C-alpha positions as CSV (number, residue, x, y, z in Angstrom):
1,M,28.8,192.7,74.5
2,S,27.7,189.2,75.3
3,V,27.4,187.9,78.8
4,Q,30.4,185.9,80.0
5,I,30.7,183.9,83.2
6,P,33.6,185.1,85.5
7,S,36.6,182.9,84.9
8,D,37.2,182.5,88.6
9,L,33.9,180.7,89.0
10,L,34.7,178.0,86.4
11,P,35.8,174.5,87.4
12,H,39.4,173.5,86.9
13,D,38.1,170.7,84.7
14,G,34.7,171.1,83.1
15,R,34.0,167.5,82.1
16,F,30.9,166.1,83.7
17,G,29.7,163.6,81.1
18,S,28.1,160.3,82.1
19,G,30.2,158.4,79.6
20,P,32.6,158.9,78.1
21,S,33.7,160.5,81.3
22,K,36.6,162.6,82.5
23,V,40.0,161.0,82.0
24,R,42.7,161.9,84.5
25,A,45.9,163.5,83.2
26,A,48.0,160.6,84.6
27,Q,46.1,158.2,82.3
28,I,46.9,160.3,79.3
29,A,50.5,160.6,80.4
30,R,50.7,156.8,80.5
31,L,50.0,156.7,76.7
32,S,52.9,159.0,76.0
33,D,55.4,156.8,77.9
34,P,58.0,155.6,75.3
35,T,58.0,152.2,76.9
36,A,54.2,151.7,76.4
37,P,53.6,148.7,74.1
38,I,51.3,150.6,71.7
39,G,51.7,149.1,68.3
40,Q,52.5,145.6,69.5
41,S,50.5,142.4,69.1
42,H,47.9,141.8,71.8
43,R,49.4,138.4,72.2
44,S,52.9,139.7,73.0
45,A,54.2,139.5,76.5
46,P,54.1,143.2,77.3
47,V,50.4,143.6,76.3
48,K,49.5,140.4,78.1
49,S,51.2,141.7,81.1
50,I,48.9,144.7,81.1
51,V,45.8,142.5,80.7
52,G,47.1,140.5,83.6
53,S,47.6,143.6,85.8
54,I,44.0,144.6,85.0
55,R,42.6,141.2,86.0
56,S,44.6,141.2,89.2
57,G,43.7,144.9,89.9
58,I,40.0,144.1,89.5
59,S,40.3,141.1,91.8
60,E,41.9,143.3,94.4
61,L,39.6,146.3,94.0
62,F,36.4,144.2,94.4
63,N,37.9,141.7,96.8
64,L,36.7,138.8,94.7
65,P,35.5,135.6,96.4
66,A,37.4,132.4,95.8
67,G,36.7,130.9,92.4
68,Y,35.5,134.2,90.8
69,E,37.3,135.1,87.6
70,V,37.9,138.4,85.7
71,V,37.0,138.1,82.0
72,L,37.6,140.7,79.3
73,G,36.0,140.9,75.9
74,N,35.9,143.0,72.7
75,G,33.0,145.4,72.3
76,G,31.1,147.3,74.9
77,A,28.3,146.4,77.3
78,S,25.7,146.5,74.5
79,L,27.6,143.6,72.8
80,L,27.6,141.8,76.1
81,W,23.8,142.0,76.4
82,D,23.6,139.9,73.2
83,A,26.4,137.6,74.5
84,I,24.4,137.0,77.7
85,A,21.4,136.1,75.7
86,F,23.5,133.5,73.7
87,S,25.7,132.2,76.4
88,V,24.1,132.7,79.8
89,V,20.2,132.7,79.7
90,E,19.0,129.1,79.5
91,S,15.2,129.4,78.8
92,R,13.5,131.8,81.2
93,A,14.8,135.1,82.4
94,Q,13.5,138.0,84.6
95,A,14.7,141.5,83.9
96,A,14.1,144.6,86.0
97,T,13.9,147.7,83.8
98,F,13.6,151.3,84.9
99,G,15.3,153.3,82.2
100,E,16.7,153.2,78.7
101,F,19.7,151.0,79.2
102,S,18.0,148.4,81.4
103,A,15.3,148.1,78.8
104,K,17.8,147.6,76.0
105,A,19.5,144.9,78.0
106,A,16.2,143.1,78.5
107,R,15.3,143.3,74.8
108,A,18.4,141.4,73.8
109,S,17.2,138.3,75.6
110,V,13.6,138.7,74.3
111,K,14.8,138.3,70.7
112,V,16.6,134.9,70.8
113,P,14.4,131.9,69.9
114,W,15.6,129.5,72.7
115,V,14.5,131.9,75.5
116,E,10.9,130.8,76.2
117,A,10.1,134.0,78.1
118,V,11.5,137.1,79.6
119,E,9.5,138.3,82.6
120,L,9.7,142.1,82.9
121,V,9.5,143.9,86.2
122,Q,9.1,147.5,85.1
123,A,9.0,151.0,86.6
124,D,8.8,154.5,85.1
125,P,12.0,156.5,84.7
126,G,13.0,158.1,88.0
127,S,11.7,155.2,90.1
128,I,13.0,151.7,90.6
129,A,12.0,148.1,89.7
130,L,13.4,145.2,91.7
131,C,13.6,141.6,90.7
132,Q,11.4,139.1,92.5
133,T,12.3,135.5,93.1
134,T,10.0,133.4,90.9
135,D,9.8,129.7,90.2
136,G,11.2,128.6,86.9
137,I,13.5,131.6,86.3
138,D,17.0,130.6,85.5
139,T,18.6,134.1,85.1
140,Y,17.9,137.4,86.8
141,L,19.0,140.6,85.0
142,Y,19.2,144.2,86.3
143,P,21.5,147.2,86.5
144,Q,23.1,148.5,89.6
145,N,22.9,152.0,88.2
146,E,20.5,153.2,85.5
147,T,22.7,155.7,83.6
148,S,19.9,157.3,81.8
149,T,17.9,158.3,85.0
150,G,20.3,158.3,87.9
151,V,18.6,155.5,89.8
152,L,20.8,153.2,92.0
153,S,19.6,149.7,92.8
154,P,20.7,147.5,95.7
155,V,22.6,144.5,94.6
156,S,21.0,141.2,95.9
157,R,20.9,137.6,94.7
158,F,17.7,136.2,93.4
159,G,16.3,132.7,92.8
160,G,17.3,129.3,94.0
161,P,20.7,127.5,93.8
162,D,20.4,126.9,90.0
163,A,19.5,130.5,89.1
164,L,22.1,133.1,88.1
165,T,22.1,136.8,89.1
166,V,23.5,139.0,86.4
167,V,24.2,142.7,87.2
168,D,25.0,145.5,84.8
169,G,27.5,147.7,86.7
170,T,28.5,149.7,83.7
171,S,28.2,153.2,85.3
172,S,28.6,152.2,89.0
173,A,31.5,149.7,89.0
174,G,34.5,151.3,90.7
175,G,32.5,154.1,92.2
176,V,29.9,152.4,94.4
177,L,30.3,149.6,97.0
178,V,29.2,146.2,95.9
179,E,29.2,142.7,97.4
180,I,30.3,140.6,94.5
181,A,29.3,137.3,96.2
182,S,25.7,138.5,95.7
183,T,26.2,138.2,91.9
184,D,27.2,135.6,89.4
185,I,28.1,138.0,86.6
186,Y,29.0,141.6,87.4
187,Y,30.0,143.5,84.3
188,F,30.8,147.0,83.1
189,S,32.4,149.2,80.5
190,P,35.5,151.2,81.3
191,Q,34.3,154.6,80.0
192,K,32.5,155.5,83.2
193,C,34.1,155.2,86.7
194,F,37.3,153.9,85.1
195,G,37.7,157.1,83.0
196,S,38.8,155.2,79.9
197,D,37.5,154.5,76.4
198,G,34.7,152.3,75.1
199,G,35.1,149.2,73.0
200,L,35.8,146.7,75.8
201,W,33.7,144.9,78.4
202,I,34.9,143.5,81.7
203,A,33.0,141.0,83.8
204,V,33.5,139.2,87.1
205,M,32.1,135.7,86.9
206,S,31.3,133.1,89.5
207,P,32.1,129.4,89.1
208,R,28.4,128.7,88.6
209,A,28.2,131.2,85.8
210,I,31.3,129.8,84.1
211,E,29.8,126.3,84.4
212,R,26.5,127.5,82.8
213,I,28.5,129.2,80.0
214,E,30.6,126.2,79.2
215,R,27.5,124.0,79.1
216,L,25.3,126.2,77.0
217,T,28.0,127.1,74.4
218,S,28.7,123.4,73.9
219,E,25.0,122.8,73.2
220,R,24.2,125.9,71.0
221,W,25.6,127.6,68.0
222,V,27.1,130.8,69.3
223,P,29.0,133.4,67.1
224,D,32.6,133.6,68.2
225,V,32.2,137.3,69.2
226,L,29.3,136.4,71.5
227,N,30.8,133.2,72.8
228,L,31.6,133.9,76.4
229,K,33.5,130.5,76.7
230,L,36.0,131.9,74.2
231,A,36.2,135.1,76.2
232,I,36.9,133.1,79.4
233,D,39.5,130.9,77.6
234,N,41.4,134.0,76.2
235,S,41.2,135.9,79.5
236,R,42.8,133.0,81.3
237,K,45.7,133.6,78.9
238,D,45.7,137.4,79.7
239,Q,44.4,138.3,76.3
240,T,41.2,139.0,74.4
241,L,39.7,137.1,71.5
242,N,40.4,139.8,69.0
243,T,42.7,142.8,69.0
244,P,41.8,145.4,71.7
245,A,42.8,149.0,71.8
246,V,46.1,148.8,73.7
247,S,45.8,152.5,74.6
248,N,42.5,151.7,76.4
249,L,44.2,148.8,78.4
250,L,46.9,151.2,79.5
251,M,44.4,153.8,80.7
252,I,42.4,151.1,82.6
253,A,45.5,149.7,84.2
254,Q,46.7,153.2,85.3
255,Q,43.2,154.0,86.7
256,L,43.2,150.7,88.7
257,S,46.6,151.5,90.2
258,W,45.3,155.0,91.2
259,M,42.1,153.6,92.7
260,I,43.9,151.0,94.8
261,E,46.7,153.3,95.9
262,S,44.0,155.9,96.9
263,G,42.3,153.5,99.3
264,G,40.4,151.1,97.1
265,L,36.7,150.8,96.5
266,A,35.8,152.3,99.9
267,A,37.7,155.4,99.0
268,M,36.1,155.7,95.6
269,N,32.7,155.2,97.2
270,A,33.4,158.0,99.6
271,R,34.4,160.3,96.7
272,T,31.3,159.7,94.7
273,A,29.0,159.9,97.9
274,S,30.5,163.3,98.8
275,S,30.1,164.8,95.3
276,S,26.6,163.5,94.7
277,S,25.4,164.5,98.1
278,L,26.5,168.0,97.4
279,V,24.4,168.1,94.1
280,Y,21.3,166.8,95.8
281,K,21.5,169.2,98.8
282,W,22.0,172.0,96.3
283,A,18.9,171.0,94.3
284,E,16.8,170.7,97.5
285,A,17.8,174.1,98.6
286,R,16.8,175.8,95.4
287,P,13.1,176.7,95.0
288,D,13.0,175.9,91.3
289,A,14.8,172.5,91.4
290,T,14.3,169.0,92.7
291,P,16.1,165.7,92.4
292,F,14.5,163.7,89.6
293,V,14.7,160.5,91.8
294,S,12.2,161.3,94.5
295,D,13.2,158.5,96.9
296,P,16.7,159.4,98.4
297,T,17.3,155.6,99.0
298,Y,17.7,155.1,95.3
299,R,19.5,158.2,94.2
300,S,22.7,157.5,92.4
301,Q,26.1,158.4,93.7
302,V,27.6,158.5,90.3
303,V,24.9,160.0,87.9
304,T,22.9,162.8,89.5
305,T,19.7,164.0,87.8
306,I,18.1,167.3,88.7
307,D,14.8,168.6,87.3
308,F,14.0,172.4,87.0
309,D,10.8,174.3,86.8
310,D,9.7,175.6,83.5
311,G,11.0,179.1,84.4
312,V,14.5,177.8,83.9
313,A,15.5,176.6,80.5
314,T,18.2,174.0,81.2
315,P,19.2,173.6,77.5
316,A,20.0,177.3,77.2
317,I,22.2,177.2,80.4
318,S,23.9,174.0,79.2
319,A,24.7,175.7,75.9
320,F,26.0,178.8,77.7
321,L,28.3,176.8,79.9
322,R,29.5,174.7,77.0
323,H,31.0,177.8,75.4
324,A,32.9,178.3,78.7
325,G,34.3,174.7,78.6
326,V,31.8,173.1,81.0
327,V,30.3,170.2,79.1
328,D,28.0,167.2,79.0
329,I,25.5,168.1,81.7
330,D,22.4,167.6,79.4
331,P,19.7,165.0,80.3
332,Y,19.6,161.7,78.6
333,R,18.1,162.4,75.2
334,S,15.0,160.1,75.3
335,L,13.8,161.5,78.6
336,H,13.0,164.9,77.1
337,R,13.2,166.6,80.6
338,N,14.1,170.1,81.7
339,Q,17.0,168.6,83.6
340,F,20.7,168.5,84.3
341,R,22.5,165.1,84.4
342,I,25.8,165.6,86.2
343,S,28.2,162.7,86.7
344,T,30.1,162.4,90.0
345,F,32.4,159.6,89.0
346,P,35.6,159.1,91.1
347,N,37.7,161.1,88.6
348,V,35.5,164.2,89.1
349,E,36.9,166.4,91.9
350,L,34.5,167.7,94.6
351,S,35.9,171.2,94.1
352,D,34.9,171.0,90.4
353,V,31.4,169.9,91.4
354,Q,31.1,172.9,93.7
355,A,32.3,175.2,90.9
356,L,29.8,173.8,88.5
357,L,26.9,174.4,90.8
358,A,28.1,177.9,91.4
359,C,28.2,178.4,87.6
360,I,24.6,177.2,87.2
361,D,23.5,179.5,90.0
362,W,25.3,182.4,88.4
363,A,23.8,181.7,85.0
364,I,20.3,181.6,86.4
365,E,20.8,184.8,88.3
366,A,22.2,186.4,85.2
367,G,19.0,185.6,83.3
368,I,20.4,182.9,81.1
369,G,17.7,180.4,80.4
370,R,15.0,182.7,81.7
371,S,12.0,183.7,79.5
């Protein structure tokens, strides 16, 4: 008879993926509401009302400074990387890269012919690279959270009055405190802390960023899908350039309502801090485990990464737990590490994190993943 984990140890919800992430039941229920405008034009009043509620909800959640605008666009953050290269970077950029996604974002600006240079500030996975104010740089690019490695960066403004600071908040927005005034563009995808689907990007833009976008897109040829001026114009009308997934809009709107009603960004930050702290303390207490990010200052609250000694085969444990309904705790594929990557987004309950850790302990003690 095969070994089976006791059912009373299992989490109530076994989804711990770092994107797509756990979706709350209330978000799914919103889709089954017969009054939901699924199947209607995205330029109809009911759908535009939902986009408007998302824009106002983002403004409230992040306590936006005067003049900042919420912009939505079709495609995910990877499309926005190209849009930033076309519509935001003038001629010289600096990018901090310390993992797979920050490196991809930087490469988007390297490829375009009008960008004279992209100065890279690099660090190995598991450590952090920080931008440095440098003469001649017009755009600074870096992630608040590197999803592939679980490194969390402080959010600060760089450069002089003419430089823009552009921050990728894809896996941190909505789960970690941020001072939006320290950024000119703070963007994210909804399939992380917002527990929704991909295919959409959301950005908060300063007046200076909007002025730069309006000027550059009037001087350059920019494909419509990458033209952030068109995204701004459409967002001001509470719509997107092309047809979005209305179901996704409904889930985002429901999530925003829950976040705000639950205490706002401070409450979401407290949720992720509690869950991630539990994971790190658990790893530090085990003789065969250690947090991948050695400096506690830069350990992520929303994507925790834990290395194990060679005596524990994390792929075997992950596969074992997957059969029991506990899913998506594998490390990012390009790291090739003996590691668990456990998301602690706001939708993940602390009690489920506790149960997951108990399940891993049980599996190791039962000899799963042991040679």
